[in-house]
C-alpha positions in Angstrom: -3.0 19.6 -16.9 -6.4 21.2 -17.4 -8.2 23.2 -14.7 -11.9 22.8 -14.0 -14.1 25.2 -16.0 -16.7 26.9 -13.8 -19.6 25.5 -15.8 -18.3 21.9 -16.0 -20.0 19.7 -13.4 -20.7 16.6 -15.5 -18.2 14.1 -16.8 -18.3 10.8 -18.7 -15.7 9.2 -16.5 -15.0 10.5 -13.1 -12.0 9.1 -11.1 -11.7 9.5 -7.4 -8.0 9.6 -6.3 -4.9 10.5 -8.2 -2.6 8.1 -6.5 -1.0 5.1 -8.2 -4.3 3.5 -9.3 -6.2 6.7 -10.2 -3.3 8.3 -12.2 -2.6 5.1 -14.1 -6.3 4.6 -15.0 -6.5 8.2 -16.3 -3.4 7.8 -18.5 -4.5 4.4 -19.8 -8.0 5.6 -20.6 -6.6 8.6 -22.4 -4.3 6.5 -24.5 -7.3 4.2 -25.5 -9.8 7.0 -26.0 -8.3 10.4 -26.8 -11.8 11.9 -27.1 -13.1 10.7 -23.8 -14.2 13.2 -21.2 -12.2 12.3 -18.0 -11.9 14.1 -14.7 -10.1 13.1 -11.6 -10.7 14.3 -8.0 -7.8 14.6 -5.6 -6.9 17.3 -3.1 -3.1 17.0 -3.4 -0.9 19.1 -5.7 1.8 16.3 -5.3 2.1 12.7 -6.2 4.3 10.3 -4.2 6.2 7.1 -5.0 5.3 5.5 -1.7 7.0 2.1 -2.2 10.4 3.8 -1.8 9.6 5.2 1.6 10.9 2.0 3.2 14.2 2.5 1.4 14.3 6.1 2.6 13.8 4.9 6.2 16.7 2.5 5.7 19.1 5.2 4.3 19.0 3.8 0.8 17.0 6.4 -1.1 16.4 10.1 -1.2 12.9 11.1 0.0 12.8 14.1 -2.4 13.0 11.7 -5.3 9.7 10.1 -4.2 7.7 13.4 -4.7 6.6 15.0 -8.0 4.1 17.7 -8.9 0.7 16.3 -9.8 0.7 18.4 -13.0 3.6 16.4 -14.3 1.8 13.1 -13.7 -1.7 13.5 -15.1 -2.4 13.7 -18.8 -2.7 17.4 -19.9 -6.3 17.1 -21.0 -7.6 15.3 -17.9 -9.4 17.7 -15.6 -7.9 17.8 -12.1 -10.5 18.8 -9.5 -8.3 19.6 -6.5 -10.8 18.9 -3.7 -11.9 16.1 -1.3 -14.9 13.9 -1.7 -17.4 14.3 1.1 -20.1 11.9 0.1 -21.1 9.5 -2.6 -24.6 9.3 -4.1 -24.5 6.4 -6.5 -28.3 6.3 -7.0 -28.0 9.7 -8.5 -24.7 9.1 -10.4 -23.3 12.0 -8.3 -20.9 12.9 -5.5 -20.5 15.8 -3.1 -17.2 17.7 -2.6 -16.0 19.2 0.6 -16.5 22.6 -0.9 -20.2 21.8 -1.2 -20.2 21.3 -5.0 -21.7 18.3 -6.8 -20.1 16.3 -9.6 -22.2 14.1 -11.9 -20.8 11.2 -13.9 -21.8 8.5 -16.4 -19.1 6.1 -15.0 -17.3 6.3 -11.7 -13.8 4.8 -11.0 -13.0 4.7 -7.2 -9.3 4.7 -6.7 -9.3 6.4 -3.3 -6.5 4.4 -1.7 -6.4 3.5 2.0 -6.9 5.7 5.1 -4.2 5.7 7.8 -5.9 6.0 11.2 -3.1 7.5 13.3 -5.6 8.6 16.0 -6.6 5.0 16.6 -3.5 4.6 18.8 -3.7 6.7 21.9 -0.8 9.2 22.2 0.7 8.3 18.8 0.0 11.6 16.9 1.8 13.6 19.6 4.8 11.2 19.7 5.5 10.9 16.0 8.7 12.5 14.7 10.3 12.7 18.2 11.2 10.5 21.2 12.5 7.9 18.8 9.0 7.2 17.4 8.6 7.1 13.6 6.8 5.5 10.7 7.8 4.9 7.1 4.2 5.3 6.1 4.5 9.1 6.0 6.6 11.1 3.6 7.8 13.5 6.3 8.6 10.8 8.8 10.6 8.3 6.7 13.8 10.4 6.9 13.3 10.5 10.7 13.4 6.7 10.8 16.9 6.8 9.3 17.9 9.5 11.6 16.9 7.3 14.6 18.8 4.4 13.2 21.9 6.4 12.7 21.7 7.8 16.3 20.9 4.4 17.8 23.5 3.2 20.3 21.8 0.1 21.6 18.7 -1.0 23.5 15.2 -2.1 22.5 13.9 -1.5 19.0 10.2 -2.3 18.4 8.4 -2.6 15.1 4.6 -3.0 14.9 1.9 -4.2 12.5 -1.8 -3.7 13.3 -4.7 -6.0 12.7 -6.7 -5.9 9.5 -5.8 -4.9 6.0 -2.9 -2.5 5.5 -1.0 -1.0 2.6 1.9 -3.4 1.7 1.7 -6.0 4.4 5.4 -6.6 4.1 6.5 -3.0 4.8 6.5 -3.3 8.7 9.0 -6.1 8.4 11.1 -4.2 5.8 11.7 -1.5 8.3 12.9 -4.0 10.8 15.3 -5.8 8.4 16.9 -2.6 7.0 17.4 -1.4 10.6 18.8 -4.7 11.7 21.2 -4.8 8.8 22.4 -1.2 9.4 23.0 -1.9 13.2 24.7 -5.2 12.5 27.2 -3.5 10.2 27.9 -1.1 13.1 28.1 -4.1 15.5 25.5 -2.5 17.8 23.8 -5.0 20.0 20.0 -4.6 19.8 16.9 -6.2 21.2 14.8 -6.4 18.0 11.2 -7.2 18.4 8.3 -7.4 15.9 4.9 -6.9 17.5 2.2 -8.0 15.1 -1.5 -8.4 15.8 -1.5 -11.3 13.3 -0.9 -15.0 14.0 2.0 -15.3 11.6 4.8 -13.3 10.0 3.1 -13.2 6.6 -0.3 -14.1 5.3 1.0 -16.7 2.8 2.5 -19.6 4.7 5.0 -20.4 1.9 6.7 -17.1 2.5 6.0 -16.8 6.2 8.4 -19.7 6.9 11.2 -18.0 4.9 10.6 -14.8 6.8 10.9 -16.6 10.1 14.3 -17.7 9.0 15.2 -14.1 8.2 14.1 -13.0 11.7 16.2 -15.8 13.2 19.2 -14.7 11.2 19.0 -11.3 12.9 18.2 -12.7 16.3 14.9 -10.8 16.2 11.9 -11.9 18.3 8.4 -12.2 16.7 5.7 -11.3 19.2 2.4 -12.5 17.6 -1.1 -11.6 18.5 -0.2 -8.2 20.0 -2.0 -5.0 19.1 -0.4 -1.6 19.7 -3.0 0.6 21.5 -1.1 3.5 23.1 2.3 5.2 23.0 3.8 7.5 25.6 6.6 9.3 23.7 8.3 11.2 26.6 8.4 8.0 28.8 9.3 5.8 25.8 6.6 3.2 26.6 4.4 1.3 24.1 1.2 -0.4 25.3 0.1 -3.6 23.6 -3.1 -5.6 24.0 -3.5 -9.4 23.6 -6.3 -11.8 23.9 -5.9 -14.6 26.4 -8.9 -17.0 26.9 -11.1 -14.3 25.4 -10.0 -11.6 27.8 -7.9 -8.6 26.9 -4.6 -8.2 28.6 -2.3 -5.2 28.3 1.5 -5.0 28.7 3.8 -2.0 28.8 7.1 -2.3 26.9 9.9 0.3 27.2 11.7 1.1 24.0 14.6 3.1 22.6 13.2 3.2 19.1 9.7 2.5 17.9 8.5 2.1 14.3 4.7 2.2 14.1 2.3 1.1 11.3 -1.1 2.6 12.1 -4.5 0.7 11.7 -5.9 1.3 8.2 -9.3 1.3 6.5 -11.2 2.4 3.4 -11.7 6.2 3.4 -14.7 7.4 5.5 -16.7 8.6 2.5 -16.7 5.0 1.2 -17.4 3.4 4.5 -20.4 5.7 5.1 -21.8 5.1 1.6 -24.1 2.4 0.1 -21.1 1.4 -2.1 -19.3 -0.3 0.9 -19.5 -3.9 2.0 -19.9 -4.9 5.6 -16.3 -4.3 6.4 -16.4 -0.8 4.8 -14.5 -1.5 1.6 -15.7 -0.7 -1.9 -17.8 -3.7 -2.8 -16.6 -4.9 -6.2 -16.5 -8.3 -8.0 -13.1 -9.6 -7.3 -12.6 -10.7 -10.9 -14.1 -7.9 -13.0 -13.5 -5.0 -10.5 -17.1 -3.8 -11.2 -19.3 -2.9 -8.3 -21.6 -5.7 -7.3 -24.7 -3.5 -7.3 -24.0 -0.4 -9.5 -23.0 -1.4 -13.0 -21.5 2.0 -13.8 -19.1 2.0 -10.8 -15.6 0.3 -10.9 -12.9 0.1 -8.2 -9.2 -0.4 -8.2 -6.4 -0.6 -5.6 -6.3 -0.4 -1.9 -9.9 0.9 -1.2 -11.6 -2.2 -2.7 -12.9 -5.4 -1.2 -10.8 -7.7 -3.4 -9.1 -10.3 -1.2 -5.5 -9.7 -2.3 -2.5 -7.9 -0.8 -2.8 -4.1 -1.2 0.4 -3.3 -3.2 1.4 -1.3 -6.3 2.0 -4.6 -8.1 -1.7 -5.5 -7.5 -2.6 -2.1 -9.1 -0.4 -2.9 -12.0 -2.2 -6.2 -12.6 -5.7 -4.7 -12.0 -5.1 -1.8 -14.4 -5.7 -3.5 -17.7 -8.6 -5.5 -16.3 -10.4 -2.4 -15.1 -9.7 -0.2 -18.1 -10.6 -3.0 -20.5 -13.9 -3.7 -18.7 -14.7 0.0 -18.4 -14.2 0.5 -22.1 -16.5 -2.4 -22.8 -19.1 -0.9 -20.5 -18.8 2.4 -22.2 -19.6 0.6 -25.5 -22.6 -1.1 -23.9 -21.0 -4.5 -23.6 -20.5 -6.8 -20.7 -17.0 -6.9 -19.1 -15.1 -10.1 -19.6 -11.5 -9.4 -18.5 -10.7 -11.1 -15.2 -8.2 -10.3 -12.4 -6.5 -13.3 -10.9 -5.6 -11.6 -7.6 -1.9 -11.2 -8.4 0.2 -9.1 -5.9 3.8 -8.8 -5.1 5.8 -7.6 -2.1 9.6 -7.0 -2.5 10.7 -7.6 1.1 14.1 -5.9 1.6 15.8 -8.3 3.9 19.0 -6.2 3.9 20.6 -3.3 2.0 21.5 -5.5 -1.0 19.0 -8.3 -1.0 15.3 -8.7 -1.6 12.9 -11.6 -1.1 10.3 -11.1 -3.9 7.0 -12.6 -2.7 4.6 -13.0 -5.6 1.2 -14.7 -5.2 -2.4 -14.6 -6.4 -5.8 -15.4 -5.0 -5.9 -18.1 -2.3 -2.2 -17.7 -1.8 -1.2 -19.4 -5.0 2.5 -19.0 -5.6 2.9 -17.1 -9.0 6.4 -15.8 -9.4 7.5 -14.1 -12.6 10.8 -16.0 -12.8 11.5 -19.8 -12.3 13.6 -19.0 -9.3 12.7 -20.1 -5.7 11.1 -16.8 -4.5 11.9 -17.6 -0.9 15.6 -16.8 -1.5 16.6 -13.1 -0.9 18.5 -12.1 -4.1 20.7 -9.2 -5.2 18.9 -9.2 -8.6 15.7 -8.2 -6.8 17.5 -5.5 -4.9 18.3 -3.9 -8.2 14.7 -4.4 -9.3 13.4 -2.7 -6.1 15.9 0.2 -6.0 16.5 1.0 -9.6 14.1 -0.6 -12.1 10.8 -0.3 -10.3 11.0 3.5 -9.7 11.8 4.0 -13.4 8.9 1.6 -14.3 6.5 3.5 -12.0 7.1 7.0 -13.3 7.7 6.2 -17.0 5.5 3.2 -17.8 2.8 2.5 -15.1 1.7 6.1 -14.5 2.0 6.9 -18.2 -0.6 4.2 -19.1 1.9 2.2 -21.2 1.5 -1.6 -21.5 4.0 -4.1 -20.1 3.5 -7.9 -20.4 3.0 -9.9 -17.2 5.1 -13.0 -16.7 3.8 -14.3 -13.4 2.3 -17.8 -13.4 1.7 -20.7 -11.0 4.9 -22.6 -10.2 5.8 -25.4 -7.9 8.7 -25.5 -5.5 10.0 -28.1 -3.0 8.5 -28.0 0.5 11.9 -27.9 2.1 13.1 -24.4 2.9 16.2 -23.3 1.0 19.2 -21.7 2.6 18.2 -18.1 3.7 20.9 -15.4 3.8 19.4 -12.0 4.5 
């Protein structure tokens, strides 16, 4: 991996973020254009395979295997600028770094990921990692989730999901299911509750009904329309708000274990810029991934306004669209590749079975195999635990191509037998 020369402050393609999307874009661009001047801005010296953190929290994966040095991920001749972006100036084709420096670009790819707003929940930052309060959304906390499950001897276990867009909308449920499965195997009686600010278990009704059956199989209670607003770790109390007839009501719930998913948003430097839409996300065309007002700006992954689930599978499908359209823009041509909104969420319903939810824009059911995707399967457990990590490190992040097999398929309305 190249370091930034002191005199280099201008790049043909500048990428913000070296997570899944940014690293994959850098590698794919480098394969297509070995001569292209590419730089990537990211403050971290490490890269994380975050989809496995749920498995870590369920005692099914080593958290050390999810971390690698950034130098081993990025192409050797892509300049890594190890700093944070402070502000965007798209009218000047420039951005400001936290160290005060400026970077200019001909084309900008924003792959900045999603911002986890831990401080939005009163008392949460002080409670995390102790008092039985954990979250699989952090590398250092996922092992504590499993520690809490192992030490659990009975009582109330709460799992939360906030309002708004979040990274991998199925992850909050995955934590519950793996915990429920582990406690069931130890025959520990548990009061399992899923507190979600949403109105359903999942945003796609086709899958939501199947997940309701999974919840019922574990004897878990879905508490809809409840937003976690405060946590008292030492007292083991979680405070939730709900709207009743337009008025906010709060309730205090005592817990023995609490798994929290924090509210999330686009990073502040995007929200505070002219590149954002009204909700704060990078404002891109949902098909071409090109910014709606700045023709030399593209976006990919969790930070964008595309109305799809924010998952690594979505990035995988967006990658050839963005890179193809960017290469055409570099050649002075109009982009014509179109993203169909595909995303996938492998919902680990137990240690051994996965319900693989695949869908595209407007909730169209688009599985890759002609199997009813509402059925948890052992095949998908192997996919989740073994194949996908290999695919991630050796194919996706390396910019290699892999054919897509998803397509619209029809299934009976009747719910199949569900065995978590």
